[in-house]
N, C-alpha and C positions, 0 to 999 in steps of 0.2 A: 504493500500500500504506500502511495506517495504522501508527502507532507501536505497538510492542509494549507490552502492559501485563498485569500479573498478573490484573487483573479480566477482561480480554478472554480470556486463556487459560483461566481457570477456568470462565467462563460460556459460552464459544463452542467450546471444543475438548474432545472426549471422549477417553477413554483409548484406545479402539480406533484412532482416527486417529493418536495418538502412537505406538502399537505398529506400525501400518501404516507410518509414516514410518521407523521403525527397520528394519523388514523390507525396505523399498525400499533403504535404505542397505546392508544386508547382501547383497541379491540383485543390486543395481545394475541393476535393470530393473523397471519398474512392472508389466508383465504377469506376470512370475514372482512378484513380491511379492503381487499380487492372487490368483493361484492358491494360493499358500501360505496366505493369510489367508482364503480362501474368499469372495471378493468380486469383483464384475465389474470388469474393468480400467477401464471408464469411470468407475465409482463411485470406484475407488481414485485415479484421476487427479483427480477433483473434490475429494476429501478433501485431497490433497496441495496442490492449488492454494489451497484455502480456508485451509490451515494457513499457507502463505506469505503470504496476504493478512493474516491475523491477526498473524503475526510481523512484518510490515512489511518483510521482506527476502526475496530469493530464496534458496532453500535447496539447490536441485539444479541441476546443470549437465548439459546434454545431451552425450553422446558417441555415436559411430557405432552402438553396439549397446545403448544404454540410457542410464542417468543415474548421476551420482556426486555426493556432497555437496560443496558448496563450503565455504569456511572457516566461514561461518555455520551451514551444515548440520552440519558436524563438531562444532561447539560444542553445538548442540541435541541431536545424537545422544549425545554424551558425558553430558550431564545426564539424558537420558531413560534411558540404561542404568542409571545410578545410581538413578533413581526406581523403575524396575521391579525392580531388585534389592531395594530397600526394601520394595516391595509383596510380593515373594516371602517376605521375612523376616516381614512382618506376617501373611501368610496362614498360614505355618508355625506361628507362635506362637498365633494364634487357633484353629487346628485342634486344639491341645492341650486346648481347653475342650469339645470335642465328641467323642463316641465315633465319630461318622461312619459312613459306609456300609462294611459288611463283606461279604466273599463272594469268589467266584471267577468269572471271566469268561474263556471261551475264544473265540478269534477265528481265523478262517481267511482268508487273503488270499494274493495273489501276492507274490513277493519284490520285484518292481518297486514295488508299492504301499507296501510297508514302507519301502523306500529313499526313495521320493518323499515320503510323508506320514506313514505310521503310526508310524514310529520316533519322530518328534517328538511325535505325539499321545499315544503310550503313555507317553513320559517325563513329559509334563505331567499325564496322568491318574494316574500313580503318585505324583506329588507331591501332587496334590489328594486322592487317596483311598489313602493308604498302607496301609490295612487290607484292600484288595481285591487278590487275587492274579490276575495276568494270565497267560494261556497263549496262545501264538501257534503256529498251524500253517500252514506254507507249502505251498500247493498250486497247481497250474495253474488258470487262471481257469475252465476248463470243469468242474473238480471241486468248486468252492466251494459251489454250491447243494446238491449231494449231501451234503457235509460237514454242512450245517445240517440237512437232512432226516433224516439217519441219527442225529442227536443227538451227533455227534462234537464239535461246537462250538455255542456259543450264538448266534453271529452271524458273518456274512461281509462282507467288503468286496470287491466284484467290479466288473469293467468290463462295462458293458452291451454285448452283442454278439449277433449273430444265432445264434451257436452256443451260447448260454447261455439255457436256459429258466428264467426266474425267476418263473414264474407261481405256484409253491408258496410264495413268500415274501411277507411284508410288507416293503416296501422304503421307504427314504427317500433323498433325494439327499445325496451326500457331496461330490464335487468334479467340476468339469468343466474339462478342459484339452484340448490338441490334440497330434496327431502332427505332426511336422515332418520335412522332408527335410534330410539333412546331406550335403554334397558337398565335395570337395577345394577349397581356396581358389583354385587355378588352373584349375578346371573351367569350361567355357563357361556352365554353368547358374549359376555363382556370381555372375554379373552381374545375375541376376534377384532380385526380392524374393519372388516366389511361383513355384510349380511345379505341374504337373499330373501325374497318374498316368502318362499316356502318355509324358511326358518320362522318368520314372524307369524304366519297363519296358524302355527301349531301352539302359539302362546296366548295366554289371556291378554286381550288387547284393550288399551285405553283409547276409546274411539272419540271422535268429534261428530257433530250433527251430520246426518247423511247428505244434506244438501250442500255441503262444503266441497270445494274442488279437491282438497286433500283426501277426504273419504271416498270421493268418486274414483280417484286414481288408485287408492289402496284397494278398494273393492274390485275395481276392474282388473288389477294385477292378480288378485286372488282368484277371481272367476276364470281368468285365462289358464290357471293351473288346475281348475276343477275343484277349488277350495273355497271356503267361506271364512271370513274373519269372525273370530269368537270374541265379541265385544263384552268385556266384563263390566266396564263403566262407559257411559257416554257423557262427555262433559263439553263445556264451551270455554275455549281459551287454552293457550299453550301453558300458561302458568299452572292451571289446575291439573292438566295432564301430567306435567313434570312432577308435581307434588305427589301424585299417586304412583308414578314410576319410582320415585325416590323412596316411597314407603314400601316398595317391593310388591305392589299389587298387580303388576303387568308391564307390558311393553307398549310403546307408542311410536308414531311417525310424526315428525314436525319439520317445517322449513328450517334449514340449518341456522339461518340468522336469527331464529326465534329461541335458540337454546343459549342462555347466558353462559359465559365462561365459568362463573363460579359453580354452576351446576355440574360441571365435569368432574368435580371431586366426589359427588354423591351418586352419579350415574355414568354409564358409558354411552358415548355417541358413536354410532357405526355408520359408515357410508354404505348406501345401497347402490351397487354398481349394476343397475338395470335401467333401460331407457326411460321408463315411466317416472323415475325419481328425479329426472332433470326438470326444473321448474322455470318456465319462460314467462316473463311478464312483458306486455306490450301496451303502448298508448294508442288509443283509437278515437278517430273523429268520423263523422258521417261523410260518406262518399259524395262528392259533388257539391258539398256545402262550403262556402267561403268561411274562413276563420278570421276572427278579429285580431288586431295587433296584440292585444292582451293575451288571447289564447295562444297565438304563435310564440309569444315570449315565454309562456309557461312550457309549451311543447319543446322549445329549443333548450330550455334548462333541463327538462326531464330526459331528453334523448341525447344531449350533448355528451361527447366522450373525448377526452384528450388523446392525442396520438400516443400509441403504446410504444415503449422502448423495445428493441429486439429482445426476444425471449431466449433465455438460457439460464443455467444455474440449477441448484438443487435445494434452495432454502424454502421452497413452498411447503406449507404445512397442511 
């Protein structure tokens, strides 16, 4: 690793890489940070490794379930937080010189998508466009296309699924993440890194309401094997499902980004290496309908993705 220099930092490190590093520190896992910042895990890994090369020191330490900043990483994170706070102050002051985009945007999405991504996105959008009024309607995934087509909302953020016909929509990619299996820490499956659907259907299952996309996909995968999910409990919400798993009452499936890092100490999180477990979210508007400048501004924020660095390396978790 080369010695750190201001010249090297300013010419070789972009702001997105610095923001990504802060997100890795917050999430304590490169995969989760990559999902949050809408970048491939391999590309996120490459950016972190390049930053360490430029800094001339190691910044992260491996732990069983991810990464944590070492002393040098903590120093860098502290200064980066100050720097981005200054950027936010600058953005706010510069915004006073422009009337900016005005208007009203209504969005339909599931509660899970709001918790995972949209809450943070809306907060940033409100700061960037203070004169745009945002309206959020929470609906089941299967109702989101209809909400756009009936004119109830300007756009929707939905999970791609066989039970959702999105053909009437103009769509753009938003996020891609995964469903994971969560099992008690002392469960025999906890010794594995991955799990198959067949392993899960043989266990008492902590289910969620049948009209959710999660359960549609789980049940569809089970039926393809000629099996049926044995629901021991049916609950609403990832936190309730996790508490029952931690109590040893069964296994469950959740979006990976809905499993807090601190829960890894009390349960095992296993990747499901089957196609159905890939979770794709898209942004949709009505085909042929013109969008307002306010709606376009929100879509640009939701679907914008920085250019990825060349992928290589082995630090992905």
